[in-house]
DSSP file (Angstrom, degrees, kcal/mol; ACC not computed):
  #  RESIDUE AA STRUCTURE BP1 BP2  ACC     N-H-->O    O-->H-N    N-H-->O    O-->H-N    TCO  KAPPA ALPHA  PHI   PSI    X-CA   Y-CA   Z-CA
    1    1 A X              0   0    0      0, 0.0     2,-0.1     0, 0.0     6,-0.0   0.000 360.0 360.0 360.0 132.1  -19.6    5.3   -7.6
    2    2 A X    >   -     0   0    0      1,-0.1     3,-0.9     4,-0.0     0, 0.0  -0.392 360.0-106.8 -85.6 167.7  -16.5    6.9   -8.8
    3    3 A X  T 3  S+     0   0    0      1,-0.2    -1,-0.1    -2,-0.1     0, 0.0   0.892 118.2  36.0 -62.0 -41.9  -13.0    5.4   -8.6
    4    4 A X  T 3  S+     0   0    0      2,-0.1    -1,-0.2     3,-0.0     2,-0.2   0.234  87.2 122.4-100.3  14.5  -11.8    7.7   -5.8
    5    5 A X  S <  S-     0   0    0     -3,-0.9     2,-0.5     1,-0.1     0, 0.0  -0.531  73.8-103.9 -75.4 145.3  -15.1    7.9   -3.9
    6    6 A X        +     0   0    0     -2,-0.2    60,-0.2     1,-0.2    -1,-0.1  -0.547  48.0 162.8 -72.9 119.1  -14.9    6.7   -0.3
    7    7 A X        +     0   0    0     58,-1.1     2,-0.8    -2,-0.5    59,-0.2   0.470  54.2  82.1-114.9  -6.5  -16.4    3.2    0.0
    8    8 A X    >   -     0   0    0     57,-1.6     3,-1.4     1,-0.1    59,-0.1  -0.877  59.2-167.2 -99.7 106.6  -14.9    2.2    3.4
    9    9 A X  T 3  S+     0   0    0     -2,-0.8    -1,-0.1     1,-0.3    56,-0.0   0.727  85.8  54.6 -67.9 -19.4  -17.1    3.7    6.1
   10   10 A X  T 3  S+     0   0    0     -3,-0.1     2,-0.3    59,-0.1    -1,-0.3   0.455  80.0 115.6 -92.6  -0.4  -14.6    3.0    8.8
   11   11 A X    <   +     0   0    0     -3,-1.4     2,-0.3    54,-0.2    54,-0.0  -0.539  39.6 175.0 -74.7 129.0  -11.6    4.7    7.0
   12   12 A X     >  -     0   0    0     -2,-0.3     4,-2.4     1,-0.1     5,-0.2  -0.781  46.9-102.3-122.1 170.0  -10.3    7.7    8.9
   13   13 A X  H  > S+     0   0    0     -2,-0.3     4,-2.4     1,-0.2     5,-0.2   0.899 123.5  50.7 -59.2 -39.1   -7.3    9.9    8.2
   14   14 A X  H  > S+     0   0    0      2,-0.2     4,-2.5     1,-0.2    -1,-0.2   0.910 110.5  46.9 -66.7 -43.0   -5.4    8.1   10.9
   15   15 A X  H  > S+     0   0    0      2,-0.2     4,-2.3     1,-0.2    -1,-0.2   0.871 113.0  50.2 -68.5 -35.2   -6.2    4.6    9.5
   16   16 A X  H  X S+     0   0    0     -4,-2.4     4,-2.4     2,-0.2    -2,-0.2   0.921 112.6  46.3 -67.7 -43.7   -5.3    5.7    6.0
   17   17 A X  H  X S+     0   0    0     -4,-2.4     4,-2.6    -5,-0.2     5,-0.2   0.897 111.9  51.7 -64.9 -40.6   -2.0    7.2    7.1
   18   18 A X  H  X S+     0   0    0     -4,-2.5     4,-2.3     2,-0.2    -2,-0.2   0.929 112.2  45.5 -62.0 -45.4   -1.2    4.1    9.2
   19   19 A X  H  X S+     0   0    0     -4,-2.3     4,-2.5     1,-0.2    -2,-0.2   0.900 112.9  50.9 -65.3 -40.3   -1.9    1.8    6.2
   20   20 A X  H  X S+     0   0    0     -4,-2.4     4,-2.3     2,-0.2    -2,-0.2   0.914 111.4  47.1 -64.7 -42.6    0.2    4.0    3.8
   21   21 A X  H  X S+     0   0    0     -4,-2.6     4,-2.4     2,-0.2     5,-0.3   0.907 111.9  50.7 -66.0 -41.2    3.2    4.1    6.2
   22   22 A X  H  X S+     0   0    0     -4,-2.3     4,-2.6    -5,-0.2     5,-0.2   0.947 113.1  45.2 -60.2 -47.8    3.0    0.3    6.7
   23   23 A X  H  X S+     0   0    0     -4,-2.5     4,-2.7     2,-0.2     5,-0.2   0.856 110.0  56.5 -65.5 -34.7    2.9   -0.2    2.9
   24   24 A X  H  X S+     0   0    0     -4,-2.3     4,-2.1     2,-0.2    -2,-0.2   0.958 114.0  37.5 -59.9 -52.0    5.7    2.3    2.4
   25   25 A X  H  X S+     0   0    0     -4,-2.4     4,-2.3     2,-0.2    -2,-0.2   0.870 117.3  50.9 -71.9 -36.5    8.1    0.5    4.7
   26   26 A X  H  X S+     0   0    0     -4,-2.6     4,-2.3    -5,-0.3    -1,-0.2   0.923 112.2  47.6 -64.3 -43.8    7.0   -3.0    3.6
   27   27 A X  H  X S+     0   0    0     -4,-2.7     4,-2.2    -5,-0.2    -2,-0.2   0.887 111.5  50.3 -64.8 -39.4    7.5   -2.0    0.0
   28   28 A X  H  X S+     0   0    0     -4,-2.1     4,-2.2    -5,-0.2    -2,-0.2   0.920 111.6  47.9 -65.1 -43.1   10.9   -0.6    0.7
   29   29 A X  H  X S+     0   0    0     -4,-2.3     4,-2.1     1,-0.2    -2,-0.2   0.895 111.1  51.1 -64.4 -39.5   12.0   -3.7    2.5
   30   30 A X  H  X S+     0   0    0     -4,-2.3     4,-2.2     2,-0.2    -1,-0.2   0.901 109.0  50.9 -64.2 -40.7   10.7   -5.9   -0.3
   31   31 A X  H  X S+     0   0    0     -4,-2.2     4,-2.1     2,-0.2    -2,-0.2   0.907 108.3  52.3 -63.5 -41.1   12.6   -3.8   -2.9
   32   32 A X  H  X S+     0   0    0     -4,-2.2     4,-1.2     1,-0.2    -1,-0.2   0.902 109.0  50.4 -62.2 -40.5   15.8   -4.2   -0.8
   33   33 A X  H  X S+     0   0    0     -4,-2.1     4,-0.9     1,-0.2     3,-0.4   0.899 108.9  51.4 -63.5 -39.9   15.3   -8.0   -0.8
   34   34 A X  H >X S+     0   0    0     -4,-2.2     4,-1.5     1,-0.2     3,-0.6   0.877 104.6  58.2 -62.7 -36.5   14.8   -8.0   -4.5
   35   35 A X  H 3< S+     0   0    0     -4,-2.1     7,-0.3     1,-0.2    -1,-0.2   0.799  95.8  63.7 -64.6 -28.8   18.1   -6.0   -4.8
   36   36 A X  H 3< S+     0   0    0     -4,-1.2    -1,-0.2    -3,-0.4    -2,-0.2   0.894 114.0  31.4 -61.4 -39.3   19.9   -8.8   -3.1
   37   37 A X  H << S+     0   0    0     -4,-0.9     2,-0.6    -3,-0.6    -2,-0.2   0.644 115.7  58.9 -95.7 -16.1   19.1  -11.3   -5.9
   38   38 A X     X  -     0   0    0     -4,-1.5     4,-1.3     1,-0.1     3,-0.4  -0.932  54.8-168.7-124.4 112.4   19.0   -8.9   -8.9
   39   39 A X  H  > S+     0   0    0     -2,-0.6     4,-1.4     1,-0.2    -1,-0.1   0.792  87.7  63.0 -68.7 -27.9   22.1   -6.9   -9.9
   40   40 A X  H  > S+     0   0    0      1,-0.2     4,-0.7     2,-0.2    -1,-0.2   0.884 103.8  48.3 -64.2 -37.8   20.1   -4.8  -12.3
   41   41 A X  H >4 S+     0   0    0     -3,-0.4     3,-0.5     1,-0.2     4,-0.4   0.847 106.0  58.1 -70.2 -33.1   17.9   -3.5   -9.5
   42   42 A X  H >< S+     0   0    0     -4,-1.3     3,-0.7    -7,-0.3     4,-0.2   0.835 100.3  58.2 -63.9 -31.7   21.0   -2.7   -7.5
   43   43 A X  H 3< S+     0   0    0     -4,-1.4    -1,-0.2     1,-0.2    -2,-0.2   0.788 116.2  31.9 -70.2 -28.0   22.3   -0.4  -10.2
   44   44 A X  T XX S+     0   0    0     -4,-0.7     4,-2.7    -3,-0.5     3,-1.2   0.199  80.9 117.0-115.5  15.9   19.2    1.8  -10.2
   45   45 A X  H <>  +     0   0    0     -3,-0.7     4,-2.2    -4,-0.4     5,-0.4   0.812  66.6  64.0 -60.6 -33.2   18.2    1.7   -6.5
   46   46 A X  H 34 S+     0   0    0     -4,-0.2     4,-0.3     1,-0.2    -1,-0.3   0.831 118.3  27.6 -62.4 -26.8   18.7    5.4   -5.7
   47   47 A X  H <> S+     0   0    0     -3,-1.2     4,-1.2     2,-0.1    -2,-0.2   0.844 125.0  45.9 -95.4 -43.2   16.0    6.3   -8.2
   48   48 A X  H  X S+     0   0    0     -4,-2.7     4,-2.9     1,-0.2     5,-0.2   0.853 102.8  61.8 -74.8 -35.9   13.8    3.2   -8.1
   49   49 A X  H  X S+     0   0    0     -4,-2.2     4,-2.6    -5,-0.3     5,-0.2   0.938 106.9  42.9 -61.4 -49.4   13.6    2.7   -4.3
   50   50 A X  H  > S+     0   0    0     -5,-0.4     4,-2.5    -4,-0.3     5,-0.2   0.915 116.4  48.5 -63.4 -39.1   11.8    6.0   -3.5
   51   51 A X  H  X S+     0   0    0     -4,-1.2     4,-2.2     2,-0.2    -2,-0.2   0.916 113.3  47.6 -64.7 -41.9    9.5    5.6   -6.5
   52   52 A X  H  X S+     0   0    0     -4,-2.9     4,-2.3     2,-0.2    -2,-0.2   0.932 113.7  47.0 -62.7 -47.4    8.6    2.0   -5.5
   53   53 A X  H  X S+     0   0    0     -4,-2.6     4,-2.2    -5,-0.2    -2,-0.2   0.895 112.8  48.3 -66.0 -40.7    8.1    2.9   -1.8
   54   54 A X  H  X S+     0   0    0     -4,-2.5     4,-2.4    -5,-0.2    -1,-0.2   0.899 111.1  51.3 -66.3 -39.9    5.9    6.0   -2.7
   55   55 A X  H  X S+     0   0    0     -4,-2.2     4,-2.2    -5,-0.2    -2,-0.2   0.903 109.9  49.7 -62.3 -41.1    3.9    3.9   -5.1
   56   56 A X  H  X S+     0   0    0     -4,-2.3     4,-2.3     2,-0.2    -2,-0.2   0.902 110.4  50.7 -63.7 -40.6    3.3    1.2   -2.4
   57   57 A X  H  X S+     0   0    0     -4,-2.2     4,-2.4     2,-0.2    -2,-0.2   0.907 109.9  49.6 -64.3 -42.1    2.2    3.9    0.0
   58   58 A X  H  X S+     0   0    0     -4,-2.4     4,-2.4     1,-0.2    -1,-0.2   0.901 111.6  48.6 -63.9 -40.3   -0.3    5.3   -2.5
   59   59 A X  H  X S+     0   0    0     -4,-2.2     4,-2.4     2,-0.2    -2,-0.2   0.893 110.9  51.1 -66.9 -38.6   -1.7    1.9   -3.1
   60   60 A X  H  X S+     0   0    0     -4,-2.3     4,-2.3     2,-0.2    -2,-0.2   0.910 111.3  47.4 -63.5 -42.3   -2.0    1.2    0.6
   61   61 A X  H  X S+     0   0    0     -4,-2.4     4,-2.3     2,-0.2    -2,-0.2   0.918 113.1  48.1 -65.0 -43.1   -3.8    4.5    1.2
   62   62 A X  H  X S+     0   0    0     -4,-2.4     4,-1.9     2,-0.2     5,-0.3   0.893 110.0  53.1 -63.9 -39.4   -6.2    3.8   -1.7
   63   63 A X  H  X S+     0   0    0     -4,-2.4     4,-2.7     1,-0.2    -2,-0.2   0.935 111.6  44.9 -60.6 -47.2   -6.8    0.3   -0.4
   64   64 A X  H  < S+     0   0    0     -4,-2.3    -2,-0.2     1,-0.2    -1,-0.2   0.881 112.8  52.3 -64.8 -37.8   -7.7    1.6    3.0
   65   65 A X  H  < S+     0   0    0     -4,-2.3   -57,-1.6    -5,-0.2   -58,-1.1   0.828 123.8  24.3 -67.5 -33.8   -9.9    4.3    1.5
   66   66 A X  H  < S+     0   0    0     -4,-1.9     2,-0.6   -59,-0.2    -2,-0.2   0.732 109.5  64.9-110.5 -24.4  -11.9    2.0   -0.7
   67   67 A X     <  -     0   0    0     -4,-2.7     2,-0.2    -5,-0.3    -1,-0.2  -0.893  65.0-152.3-113.9 115.1  -11.9   -1.6    0.7
   68   68 A X        -     0   0    0     -2,-0.6     2,-0.3   -61,-0.2    -3,-0.1  -0.567  23.3-114.6 -80.9 142.1  -13.6   -2.2    4.0
   69   69 A X        -     0   0    0     -2,-0.2     2,-0.3    -5,-0.1    -1,-0.1  -0.583  34.0-119.4 -73.8 137.3  -12.4   -5.1    6.2
   70   70 A X        -     0   0    0     -2,-0.3     2,-0.2     1,-0.1    -1,-0.1  -0.588  22.0-129.5 -80.3 138.1  -15.0   -7.8    6.6
   71   71 A X    >   -     0   0    0     -2,-0.3     3,-1.7     1,-0.1     2,-0.2  -0.493  36.8 -88.9 -78.6 154.5  -16.2   -8.5   10.0
   72   72 A X  T 3  S+     0   0    0      1,-0.3    -1,-0.1    -2,-0.2     3,-0.1  -0.461 115.8  20.9 -62.7 131.6  -16.3  -12.1   11.2
   73   73 A X  T 3  S+     0   0    0      1,-0.3     2,-0.3    -2,-0.2    -1,-0.3   0.239  91.1 125.7  92.8 -13.3  -19.6  -13.7   10.3
   74   74 A X    <   -     0   0    0     -3,-1.7    -1,-0.3     1,-0.1     2,-0.1  -0.594  65.0-118.1 -75.6 137.2  -20.4  -11.2    7.6
   75   75 A X    >   -     0   0    0     -2,-0.3     3,-1.3     1,-0.1    -4,-0.1  -0.461  43.1 -87.6 -69.8 149.8  -21.2  -12.8    4.2
   76   76 A X  T 3  S+     0   0    0      1,-0.2    -1,-0.1     2,-0.1     0, 0.0  -0.267 111.9  29.6 -58.0 141.1  -18.8  -11.8    1.4
   77   77 A X  T 3         0   0    0     -3,-0.1    -1,-0.2     1,-0.0    -2,-0.1   0.474 360.0 360.0  90.4   2.8  -19.8   -8.6   -0.4
   78   78 A X    <         0   0    0     -3,-1.3    -2,-0.1    -4,-0.0    -3,-0.1   0.422 360.0 360.0-111.7 360.0  -21.5   -6.9    2.4
């Protein structure tokens, strides 16, 4: 199995896009919260915020593409 091979049989384009958008907005909100406490992050937010949010979206899409949600009652690893 390759790194980018699809291992989640239930992943669809819609579910991948939904997960990526959720992670995009969650990551952006988290970065804004970090900016409240850290002045160094506030200084570079116009560059760092989009990069952070896009990175979060890519990780969310990859997560949905490769990791299947376990059903209740399924043993781990199946």
